[in-house]
C-alpha positions as CSV (number, residue, x, y, z in Angstrom):
1,M,-7.4,-22.0,-76.0
2,K,-5.9,-22.9,-79.4
3,K,-6.8,-26.1,-81.3
4,D,-3.5,-27.7,-80.3
5,G,-4.4,-27.4,-76.6
6,R,-2.2,-24.5,-75.8
7,I,-3.6,-21.5,-73.9
8,K,-3.5,-18.2,-75.7
9,I,-2.5,-15.5,-73.3
10,T,-4.0,-12.2,-74.5
11,R,-3.3,-8.6,-73.4
12,G,-6.8,-8.6,-71.9
13,W,-6.1,-11.8,-69.9
14,L,-2.9,-10.3,-68.6
15,L,-4.6,-7.0,-67.5
16,A,-7.3,-9.0,-65.8
17,A,-4.7,-11.1,-63.9
18,V,-2.8,-8.0,-62.9
19,G,-6.0,-6.4,-61.7
20,V,-6.9,-9.4,-59.6
21,A,-3.4,-9.5,-58.1
22,V,-3.6,-5.7,-57.3
23,I,-6.8,-6.4,-55.3
24,V,-6.0,-9.8,-53.8
25,L,-2.3,-9.3,-52.8
26,P,-2.8,-6.3,-50.5
27,A,-5.9,-7.9,-49.0
28,G,-3.9,-11.1,-48.3
29,I,-1.1,-9.1,-46.7
30,A,-3.6,-7.2,-44.5
31,I,-5.2,-10.4,-43.3
32,D,-1.8,-11.9,-42.5
33,A,-0.5,-8.8,-40.8
34,L,-3.6,-8.0,-38.8
35,V,-5.3,-11.4,-38.1
36,L,-2.9,-14.3,-38.6
37,E,0.6,-13.5,-37.7
38,P,0.0,-11.5,-34.5
39,H,-1.4,-14.6,-32.8
40,S,0.8,-17.3,-34.4
41,I,3.6,-17.8,-32.0
42,R,6.8,-19.2,-33.6
43,V,8.8,-21.5,-31.3
44,T,12.5,-21.2,-32.2
45,Y,15.4,-23.5,-31.0
46,P,18.6,-21.5,-30.9
47,V,21.8,-23.3,-29.9
48,I,24.3,-21.0,-28.3
49,K,27.8,-22.0,-27.5
50,I,29.4,-20.8,-24.2
51,K,33.1,-20.9,-23.5
52,D,34.0,-23.3,-20.6
53,L,30.4,-24.2,-20.0
54,P,30.6,-26.9,-17.3
55,P,29.8,-30.4,-18.7
56,S,26.8,-30.9,-16.4
57,F,25.2,-27.7,-17.9
58,D,25.9,-28.7,-21.5
59,G,22.5,-29.0,-23.1
60,L,20.7,-26.7,-20.5
61,R,17.4,-25.5,-22.0
62,I,16.1,-22.0,-21.4
63,A,12.6,-20.8,-22.3
64,H,12.8,-17.1,-23.0
65,L,9.6,-15.1,-22.8
66,T,9.6,-11.3,-23.4
67,D,7.4,-8.4,-24.4
68,M,4.0,-9.7,-23.6
69,H,2.5,-6.2,-23.6
70,L,-0.8,-7.2,-22.2
71,G,-3.2,-4.5,-23.2
72,R,-5.5,-3.5,-26.0
73,F,-3.7,-5.5,-28.7
74,T,-2.5,-8.6,-26.8
75,G,-4.7,-10.5,-24.3
76,I,-4.1,-13.0,-21.6
77,D,-4.9,-15.8,-24.1
78,Q,-1.7,-15.1,-26.0
79,L,0.3,-15.4,-22.8
80,L,-1.5,-18.6,-21.8
81,K,-0.6,-20.0,-25.3
82,A,3.0,-19.1,-24.8
83,V,3.1,-20.7,-21.3
84,E,1.7,-23.9,-22.7
85,L,4.3,-23.9,-25.5
86,A,7.1,-23.2,-23.1
87,N,6.0,-25.9,-20.7
88,S,5.7,-28.5,-23.5
89,A,9.5,-28.0,-24.2
90,S,10.3,-29.1,-20.6
91,P,12.9,-26.3,-20.1
92,D,15.4,-26.3,-17.3
93,L,14.9,-22.5,-16.7
94,I,12.4,-19.8,-17.5
95,V,13.6,-16.3,-18.1
96,I,11.5,-13.3,-18.8
97,T,13.0,-10.0,-20.1
98,G,10.3,-7.5,-19.3
99,D,7.4,-5.4,-20.7
100,F,4.7,-7.5,-19.1
101,V,1.9,-5.0,-19.6
102,N,0.9,-1.8,-21.4
103,S,-1.9,-1.0,-19.0
104,A,-2.2,-1.1,-15.2
105,K,-5.5,-2.9,-15.4
106,F,-3.7,-6.0,-16.7
107,I,-1.7,-6.2,-13.5
108,N,-4.3,-8.5,-12.0
109,P,-4.8,-12.1,-10.7
110,A,-5.2,-13.4,-14.2
111,L,-1.6,-12.4,-15.0
112,T,-0.4,-13.9,-11.7
113,E,-2.1,-17.2,-12.5
114,A,-0.8,-17.4,-16.0
115,L,2.8,-16.8,-14.9
116,K,2.4,-19.2,-12.0
117,K,1.8,-22.0,-14.6
118,L,5.3,-21.6,-16.1
119,Q,7.4,-24.7,-15.2
120,G,11.2,-24.5,-15.0
121,V,12.8,-27.1,-12.8
122,G,15.8,-24.8,-12.2
123,G,13.7,-21.7,-11.5
124,K,11.9,-18.7,-13.1
125,F,13.7,-15.4,-13.3
126,A,12.9,-11.9,-14.7
127,V,13.8,-8.3,-15.2
128,L,11.5,-5.4,-16.0
129,G,11.2,-3.4,-19.2
130,N,10.5,0.2,-19.9
131,H,6.7,-0.2,-20.1
132,D,6.7,-1.9,-16.7
133,H,8.5,1.1,-15.2
134,W,6.2,3.5,-17.0
135,T,3.1,1.6,-15.6
136,N,3.6,0.3,-12.1
137,P,6.9,-1.5,-11.4
138,S,6.2,-2.3,-7.7
139,A,2.9,-3.8,-8.6
140,I,4.4,-5.9,-11.3
141,E,7.1,-7.1,-8.9
142,G,4.4,-8.1,-6.6
143,V,2.7,-10.2,-9.3
144,L,6.1,-11.9,-10.2
145,S,6.7,-12.7,-6.5
146,A,3.3,-14.2,-6.2
147,A,3.9,-16.3,-9.3
148,G,7.1,-17.7,-7.9
149,I,9.4,-15.7,-10.2
150,T,12.7,-14.3,-8.9
151,M,13.5,-10.7,-9.8
152,L,17.1,-10.2,-10.9
153,T,17.4,-6.5,-10.9
154,N,21.1,-5.8,-10.6
155,T,21.7,-9.0,-8.8
156,H,22.3,-12.7,-9.6
157,I,21.7,-16.3,-8.5
158,I,24.1,-19.3,-8.8
159,L,22.8,-22.6,-10.2
160,R,24.8,-25.6,-9.1
161,R,25.0,-29.2,-10.3
162,G,27.4,-31.0,-8.0
163,E,30.6,-29.0,-7.9
164,E,29.8,-27.1,-11.1
165,A,28.0,-23.8,-11.5
166,I,26.7,-21.1,-13.8
167,C,25.4,-17.6,-13.0
168,I,22.1,-16.1,-14.0
169,A,22.1,-12.3,-13.5
170,G,20.1,-9.3,-14.5
171,V,20.3,-5.6,-14.9
172,D,17.6,-3.0,-15.0
173,D,16.1,-1.4,-18.2
174,L,18.4,0.8,-20.3
175,W,15.8,3.6,-20.7
176,T,14.2,3.7,-17.3
177,G,16.6,2.1,-14.8
178,Q,20.3,1.6,-13.8
179,Q,22.5,-1.1,-15.1
180,L,24.8,-2.0,-12.3
181,L,26.6,-4.8,-13.9
182,E,29.5,-4.9,-11.5
183,S,27.1,-5.1,-8.5
184,A,25.0,-7.7,-10.3
185,L,28.1,-10.0,-10.7
186,T,29.9,-9.3,-7.5
187,G,31.5,-12.4,-5.9
188,I,31.2,-14.7,-9.0
189,G,34.1,-17.0,-9.5
190,K,36.1,-16.0,-12.6
191,D,35.5,-19.4,-14.3
192,V,31.8,-19.4,-13.8
193,P,29.8,-18.6,-17.0
194,R,27.5,-15.7,-16.7
195,I,24.1,-15.2,-18.5
196,V,22.7,-11.7,-18.0
197,L,19.1,-10.7,-18.6
198,C,18.4,-7.1,-19.9
199,H,15.3,-5.8,-21.6
200,N,17.0,-3.6,-24.2
201,P,19.8,-5.1,-26.4
202,D,21.4,-1.7,-27.0
203,Y,22.9,-2.2,-23.6
204,A,25.4,-4.6,-25.3
205,D,27.1,-1.5,-26.8
206,Q,27.2,0.3,-23.5
207,M,28.2,-2.4,-21.0
208,P,31.7,-2.3,-19.7
209,P,34.3,-4.8,-20.9
210,S,34.4,-6.3,-17.5
211,P,33.2,-8.2,-15.5
212,R,32.9,-11.1,-17.9
213,V,29.5,-11.7,-19.5
214,D,29.0,-14.7,-21.8
215,L,25.5,-14.2,-23.1
216,L,23.0,-11.3,-22.9
217,L,19.3,-12.2,-23.3
218,C,17.0,-9.4,-24.4
219,G,13.7,-8.3,-26.0
220,H,12.3,-4.8,-26.6
221,S,12.8,-4.8,-30.4
222,H,9.8,-6.9,-31.3
223,G,11.9,-7.6,-34.4
224,G,10.4,-4.4,-35.7
225,Q,7.0,-6.1,-36.0
226,V,7.3,-5.7,-39.7
227,K,10.1,-7.3,-41.8
228,I,10.1,-6.5,-45.5
229,P,10.8,-9.7,-47.4
230,F,14.4,-9.8,-48.4
231,G,14.6,-6.2,-47.0
232,P,15.0,-4.2,-43.8
233,R,12.9,-3.9,-40.7
234,P,11.7,-0.3,-41.2
235,I,10.7,0.4,-37.6
236,L,13.0,-0.5,-34.7
237,P,13.0,1.0,-31.2
238,I,16.8,0.3,-30.8
239,D,19.9,2.1,-32.0
240,N,21.8,-0.8,-33.4
241,P,19.9,-2.8,-35.9
242,K,22.2,-5.8,-35.7
243,Y,20.4,-6.6,-32.4
244,A,16.9,-6.6,-34.0
245,A,16.4,-10.3,-33.8
246,G,18.2,-13.5,-33.1
247,L,21.9,-14.1,-32.2
248,A,24.5,-11.4,-32.7
249,Q,28.0,-10.7,-31.4
250,G,28.3,-7.6,-29.3
251,P,31.6,-5.9,-28.3
252,H,32.0,-8.0,-25.2
253,C,29.5,-10.9,-25.4
254,Q,26.9,-12.7,-27.5
255,V,23.5,-11.2,-27.6
256,Y,20.2,-13.0,-28.3
257,T,17.2,-10.8,-28.9
258,S,13.7,-12.4,-29.1
259,C,11.0,-10.9,-31.3
260,G,8.7,-11.1,-28.3
261,L,5.1,-12.1,-27.9
262,G,3.0,-8.8,-28.0
263,M,2.7,-5.6,-29.9
264,I,2.8,-1.9,-29.4
265,G,2.0,1.1,-31.7
266,I,-0.1,-0.5,-34.4
267,P,-1.5,-4.1,-34.0
268,V,0.4,-5.6,-36.9
269,R,3.1,-8.2,-37.5
270,F,4.2,-9.0,-41.0
271,N,7.0,-11.5,-41.8
272,C,7.8,-11.2,-38.1
273,R,5.7,-13.6,-36.0
274,P,5.7,-13.5,-32.2
275,E,8.6,-15.6,-30.9
276,L,9.2,-18.0,-28.1
277,P,12.9,-19.1,-28.1
278,I,13.8,-22.4,-26.4
279,I,17.6,-21.9,-26.1
280,T,20.0,-24.8,-25.7
281,L,23.4,-24.0,-24.2
282,R,26.4,-25.9,-25.5
283,R,30.0,-26.0,-24.4
284,A,32.1,-24.2,-27.0
């Protein structure tokens, strides 16, 4: 330090600072990606406008869970934390868009009990993902049934409030099942808004222009698990990167893709925390 109180920055000081940064920064990133972010669920609050949404459904709240991937990297504690967060938002509906497990041994009573705790006054609905089909789809469907969750594989339900209604439908996974959208929406009044569950958001580019769909809710992408700050998501298991995370406009409908709760491949998340969207529908 100089006599006038100013700090003299020398070349040696700069080199030492750079050396510390070179050591500390990667260590900090590693701790964040391996220890902190994977277990820090981010609750988001998307507001999505639906054309001609009936007034009685304006403000409907949907808790969207997806991609739990119970297995080596994601345990039942992560799911229980998500259940608690979802219930604390007092949602009208619970929807789950697949990939419950990575391993058959996690299709067990603990999974049933965790899912049973989910509280949606208007019901709980789900479709399966590719990992569910690769593991044991019939066993997972049994767990969902025991937990009070309605499967919507290529079918729908109608929610009514007085004379007004909306439709919640589902189609099977893009990689491992059939997407029978017309069958799923058979008999729906033309003015009834339709929300469709599908595990893989790439279906938005393959779905037919009719019947009408207002919103597609998806998972599968995990947001890439890694998002370079101010840059891309280098690893995405989908063809169209615009569906990587959040709300996007597809050819025929809006698409919301959640980053999901679990992990596959390598157990890291960086700049891409697990996500629990609490979606509010608004009349356009």
